[in-house]
Each structure stands twice: as C-alpha cells, then as structure tokens.
C-alpha positions as CSV (number, residue, x, y, z in Angstrom):
1,M,-12.5,129.9,-38.5
2,K,-12.5,132.3,-35.5
3,T,-15.8,133.1,-33.8
4,Y,-16.5,136.7,-32.7
5,S,-19.2,138.0,-30.4
6,T,-21.1,141.2,-30.3
7,D,-21.7,143.2,-27.1
8,S,-25.1,141.4,-26.9
9,G,-23.4,138.0,-27.0
10,H,-24.4,137.0,-30.6
11,Q,-21.8,135.0,-32.4
12,F,-20.6,135.4,-36.0
13,S,-17.5,134.6,-38.1
14,V,-15.7,136.2,-41.0
15,D,-16.5,134.5,-44.3
16,Y,-14.5,136.8,-46.7
17,A,-12.8,140.2,-46.7
18,S,-11.2,142.4,-49.4
19,S,-10.0,146.0,-49.7
20,L,-9.8,148.8,-52.2
21,P,-7.9,152.1,-52.2
22,A,-9.9,154.9,-50.6
23,G,-7.6,157.9,-50.9
24,Y,-4.0,158.4,-49.9
25,G,-3.2,156.4,-46.8
26,H,-6.7,154.9,-46.6
27,R,-8.3,151.6,-47.5
28,E,-11.9,150.6,-47.7
29,I,-12.3,147.1,-46.2
30,K,-15.3,145.1,-47.2
31,V,-16.2,142.0,-45.1
32,T,-18.8,139.3,-45.4
33,L,-19.9,138.0,-42.0
34,V,-21.7,134.8,-41.4
35,T,-23.9,133.6,-38.5
36,S,-26.4,130.8,-37.8
37,V,-28.4,132.4,-35.0
38,T,-31.6,131.1,-36.6
39,G,-30.2,127.6,-37.3
40,E,-29.4,128.4,-41.0
41,R,-26.4,130.1,-42.5
42,I,-27.0,133.9,-42.9
43,T,-24.5,136.3,-44.5
44,K,-24.2,140.0,-44.7
45,E,-21.6,142.4,-46.1
46,F,-20.2,145.4,-44.2
47,K,-17.6,148.0,-45.2
48,A,-15.6,150.7,-43.5
49,V,-12.5,152.8,-44.2
50,T,-9.2,152.4,-42.2
51,S,-6.1,154.6,-42.2
52,N,-4.1,152.1,-40.1
53,M,-1.6,151.3,-42.8
54,P,0.9,149.4,-40.7
55,D,-1.7,146.8,-39.6
56,Y,-3.1,146.8,-43.1
57,D,0.3,146.0,-44.5
58,H,0.6,143.2,-42.0
59,A,-2.8,141.8,-42.9
60,S,-1.9,141.9,-46.6
61,D,1.1,139.6,-46.0
62,L,-1.3,136.9,-44.6
63,E,-3.2,134.4,-46.7
64,G,-6.7,132.8,-46.6
65,Q,-8.8,133.0,-43.5
66,E,-6.1,134.6,-41.4
67,K,-6.0,137.5,-43.9
68,Y,-9.8,137.9,-43.9
69,E,-9.9,138.0,-40.1
70,A,-7.0,140.5,-39.9
71,L,-8.7,142.8,-42.3
72,F,-12.0,142.5,-40.4
73,E,-10.2,143.4,-37.1
74,L,-9.0,146.6,-38.8
75,I,-12.6,147.8,-39.1
76,Q,-14.3,145.9,-36.3
77,Y,-14.7,148.8,-34.0
78,N,-16.3,150.9,-36.8
79,I,-19.0,148.4,-37.6
80,D,-19.7,146.8,-34.2
81,R,-23.0,148.6,-33.8
82,L,-24.1,147.7,-37.3
83,V,-23.2,144.0,-36.8
84,D,-25.1,143.9,-33.5
85,E,-28.2,145.5,-35.1
86,W,-28.0,143.0,-38.0
87,L,-27.9,140.0,-35.6
88,L,-30.7,141.4,-33.5
89,E,-32.9,141.7,-36.6
90,E,-32.2,138.0,-37.5
91,L,-33.5,136.7,-34.2
C-alpha cells in the first residue's frame, strides 16, 4: 500500500476506489482514504469528477490496490485541500 502526504506533511493511504459514469467523457471517482494520525485507523470517503479518459482507461486495466491508487491519482489534485482539512481536524 502506497503512502501519500498532504502539503502539511500528514500521511494517508488509499483503502478503496470506484467510479461511475458522470456524463459523456467524464467519470466520478470515489475513494476511501485511511490514516492513523491519532494512533487508530480512521477512514473518510471523497469524490470528484475527471475527464481524463486515457488515464482512466489505463487505471481500469489494473487490478486491486494498483487500480485504487491509479483512480485516486486521477482526482488527487481536486481533493488535496479537502484531504488536508480532514487530517487537520483529526489531530
């Protein structure tokens, strides 16, 4: 499992990711992130829409954790601020 960091330096991982159609050439990606900043396992779900179909197609060809992380990376830029706020709230 790959570890990601926010701009504030808080670490988290991708637990699960899925997608749904969101209009022509768009996919809504939903990810469940996990952290243990307080010593216990804490999860939260985030979602965002991507129109990056070439990378989405590549992610869809992967399996398991690699697929979840590839889907997350499609929307990571869109949810960075929300993830950072979530982790700051958990401190």
